[in-house]
Phi, psi and omega in degrees: 000130177220175186296326180298322179293316180294322179289328175297316178298316180298319180294319178295320178298321182285320187257350171064025170197153180292322182292318179292323177297320179298317179297319181296327181263007177057049178219191181256159185298326182297327177294320178298314180300318181295315180298316181294317181298318179294320179295319179294320178296318181294324182267354180054044181211150171277122184259335182228130174284112185294338180286322185253341185079006182263154179286144171282171176305322177295320178296321178297320179296319179293322182300318180303313179293321181298319178296321179294319179298316180296320178297320180293322178297317177295324181294325178301311180298317182294321181293318179295318178296323180297327177295337175265012182060033178243083182276113178208168180125179182253154175229125180268111192232125176261152181207139176291143191298323182295323177286323180303325185302316184262340187265320189297315181303307179292330179294315180297321178298314182291319180296317180294326179288318185276321184222076184297343180276356181266126181254112178278138171245106191253129178246120179266115183201175177280161175303320180304323181276327186285326184301312178299327179289325174295315182297321183281344182091004178284346171240144175281325183198165177206147172265114190225169173290141177251155003278158174255111184267072182209116183295343180278354185233128173263154183217156181222120180291132180246329176194169174229162180212152178294153167260132185230172171251130170259116185242133172303146186299333181270007179267150181304325182297336181291350177284345183261148166268332181209147181216150178278156178299323179299311181291330180298332181292351177282352186242149171283139184228152167284121186232155170289158182288158175302138182104342174274157188298314182297314182296316181296321177296314180297318181298319178297318184290323178284330176296327179297332179257014174074026181234174175224153176270144180245113180278137168274335175198153177242123188226125178266085181162110186296321182293323177292319175303314180297317180299319178297319178292317179301323185271006171093007181294323181165172180286149179226142174265127193215160168290153187303323183291347177285346181231069182294150184297339182283351180275118181271163177146177183270069180214164181225144176270127180238123179286151182239122176275141173089012177241141183289160176280161174266128175265137179235136183209177181268123177256135180227151173294125186291337187274354183239157176256131180301142175284173177300321179296314180295320179298319177297317179301312183291325178296317178296318180301312180298317181298317181293321178297315179299326181281319189270327187304317181297345180278356185243126183301131176089357181252134182229145174278157179300000000 
């Protein structure tokens, strides 16, 4: 087993074909086939389904380790460079979209100013999508909803925010400045689907008061939910950062009593140690959050 074989497997997993993997690694398809075949012989397992180009369960297990090995190799270079005060390299970072809206612009400015040699690779996605990427090693870190119930991922709370209702101005809910969770159940709302963290949390909380939520639509994506509410489709229950004060339009922010806040934090793979580059990246991220969070209504630091 060698690194070329593992990188061939990683490339096939990412590009879902031997030919595309060869192009990505600037080699020929026969080399990819040879590396994969040797790896399969050594492990006595089929790692890639040749009909679909997708990894088998055994291949997925190897991929997780291969991604960690690649991350550790990059960390070695970054740590040695860091000892020379030369912080450089890339960091693959996922972030939930509602937070990305207010955090990414000042963060990129600060990162470029403090560590111009660090290249961020930013993926905007939901927590549901980011957690598997963290687990597999395709992301170095992610800013996600907490708690993360996964032993392979460690997390650190960075801020919390209110859950609010964004109501179109012509909707009855826009007559309120604040409403109780019990009374909110009288209205149809744009909600995330069952199985997402926010929806499951809300369902538990309304069940405690003997009520249920009624969706007018179920949408897995906070920014899309907010856009629908902004454009008058109907009211949506959202974290405060999904409805920043700078967004104009015919809508109103309504506070909700009796609903828990959303915690947001930094998720890292528990099995790896951050490189010098990653540590610098995370330090800048924490500093920018401490500076910027108090400027946004409904967001609080720990």
